[in-house]
N, C-alpha and C positions, 0 to 999 in steps of 0.2 A: 403470760400471755393470755394468759384468763382476762384480766383488767385490759389487754387492748382491746379484744372483742366486744369486749364491756360496753367499751368507750366506741368501736365503729356505728355498732349496733343504738347504741343511747345516745349520739349526739343528733344525728335526723330529728327526733323526736323534741329533745331538747331544745336543738334552734328554732323547732315549732310553736314551742311552747314559748318561748322568748320573744317572734315574732307575733303572736296570738295577743298576748299582754303590755307590750309595751306600747301604752296607750298616753303618753306623753314628749310631749314636742323638746322638752326640758332637755337639753345639750350637757354633755358627757364634761365635769372639771375638768378644766385641764391642767390637770398634777402630775408629777411625778413621783410615781412609786416605787419604793426604799426594795431593793432586794437584796438586805443582807442577811446576815445567819443571825444578828442577832434580831435588828426587824420579824422574820420569819417565827423566833420564837415567841415572841411579844405575840407575836397574831395569832400562834400555833395557843399558846392560852385564854389570850381571852375569850377566843373561836372554842375552845373546849371547856372551859368556865363558866363562859353568857352563854356564845353563841349555839351551845350544843343543848340548851335549856328544852328546844324548838327544833333547830337542825340534827341533823344527823350528817355521819359523811363512811357510808357506808362500803366504798373503795379504798378508803387509808388505817391503818388498824396502829393502837399506838406504838406499838414497834417500828416503827415508817419513821417515826419523831423523832427517833434515835440521830438517826440521820442530821438535825439541827441545834446536833449538839446539845440537845435537852439531857439533863440529869436521866438514869434509871431510877430511880427512888424518884422522883417529881414524877416521870412515867407509872408508878406502879399506884403514887398517892393518885392521878386520873384515873387508872384507868379502873375494869370495871373488877372490885374485887382483886388486882394486881393481875388482871389477865392480859398481859403484855399485846395477846396473840390476837385478843379480841378488835373490831371493830368501832368506831369511833360511833358509838346511838345515843339517839335523843336521850335526856332524862325523861321526859313527857311522849306517854303512851300515842299509838295515833286516835283512839281515843279521844281523850282530853285536848289533844291540837285540833283536833276536829270543836267539840267541845267549845271550846276556849275562846277559835278564830275565825270558826268555820268552815274551815278543811284543812287539810293534812300538809305541815310544816316540809317542804321540798328540800330536797337530799343535796348536799353542798360541793360533794366529792369531785362535780365537772363540771358545776353550775360556769364557771369561770369562759367555761369552753365556750355556754349557749348563749350569752350573752355578750351586746355587741361593744369593745372596750376592754372588758376581760375586770380584771382588775382595778381601772377606773369607771365603771360601772359601781361597783360594792361603797366605792370611796364614796360616788356623786349621788347614791342610797344611805346611805348610812349619815351621812350632811346634809339633806335636803330639807330635812324635820326642821316645820317655824310653828313656834306660839298661838294659837288665833286671842280674839282679844273676852273668850271664857278660859281663859287657860288652859286650852289641850293642846297636846302636838296632831299635829297635820303638814300632808306631805305636799309636795308642787308638783316635783319628782314621778309620783307614780299612786296618782289618785288611787282612791279607795284598796291602796296596796293594804292587808291586814298585818303588817306586820307594827310591834308598838317599836316607839325610839328609844332601843334600848341602851345606846349610847346616852342617851339625854340632851340630845346637842339643842335639843330648842327649848333647855332651860336654863341654856350657861347664860350667864352676866356678866360675864367677861372676852374681854381678848382673848385676857391668858386661857381662861374656864378653854372658848373655840381650839383657840390651836392645840391644846390637849389633846381635846376630843380625836380634834381634825388628824393629829399623829394617830389615835388609836386605828382613828377607819385608815387608814396609808394602810398597820401593819396588817387588821385584819383581811385589807384584803388582796395584801401581799403572800397570807398566807393557802387564802384559799386559791389565786391565783397558782401557787406551785401547788396547792392537795390535784389541781387539775392535769398537774402533768410531773409528777414530782421527781422522775427519770431524766427529766429536760433537762439539768445540771451534769449531770454524768452522762448524755447523750453529748453535750455540745465542747465539754474535755477531751470526752475521746473523738470528736471529733477534728478538736486542734492536734490531738495525739497523731490521729490521722492522715492532714491534712501534712505533718510537719516530717514522717518517715513518707511517704509520700515524695512530698520536695529534695530530703538528702537522697532515697534511691535515682528518683532523674538526676541530679547531679553528678552521680559516680557515672547511672550507667553514659550521659551529654561524655564524663571526661574516657572511661569507658571505648564509645562509639571514638571517642575522636583517637587514642590509641590506635585504636584498630584499625582505621583508614591512614592512618601513619604509617604502619605497614608494611601494609597496602601499598599503598603509595610508593615506601621505598622497593617494596619488589616488584613491582611490575618498572621502575625506572632499571634495578638492575636487570630484568628479564631485556630492558628495549635494548642495554648498550651492550649481550655482548648476541643480538640479534644481526 
């Protein structure tokens, strides 16, 4: 319940931030983001072990990742001194982030709800880096962004290496989309169950109605025969 209210009040501010920062006309990549358990697990590992160096997910706890099929031993290894109930916090302090990048790295818990395109936004962002003649990584999708080329996409030398990094970016995007609304799969499954139950009830009520109507018709015909 607490998370729901946080989503309600935080989403307008996230959307405003997204609108204010969108300074590029580059369209989002037209890719299909996988929504499998394997992809979510791989994405979770990359986010926790790499992205959490700068970013936090303050509304996701390590124990929430158990729903993705991640082993308890792995979660304990990722968690802060085995505290599975703790949230996924950034390894870098606010001061370190500000000194390094000039800004505080944003929390990624609900970022997929704030960015147009959701998961495709993250994929496009992570794979939009290219190498300048000076050998530096530059991004044309989001000019001036403080985030470095964390996947090393600009330094990829072969198509095979780029494809592997693109797959990794898809996994990250898939996980961040899941993190924005972890209960979505449960609600969808529950919705199918409810619709199934309502469908069965509708059929039963229809059969019951036909039987009752048939009895009434017989009673009416019988009464008319004695009139």
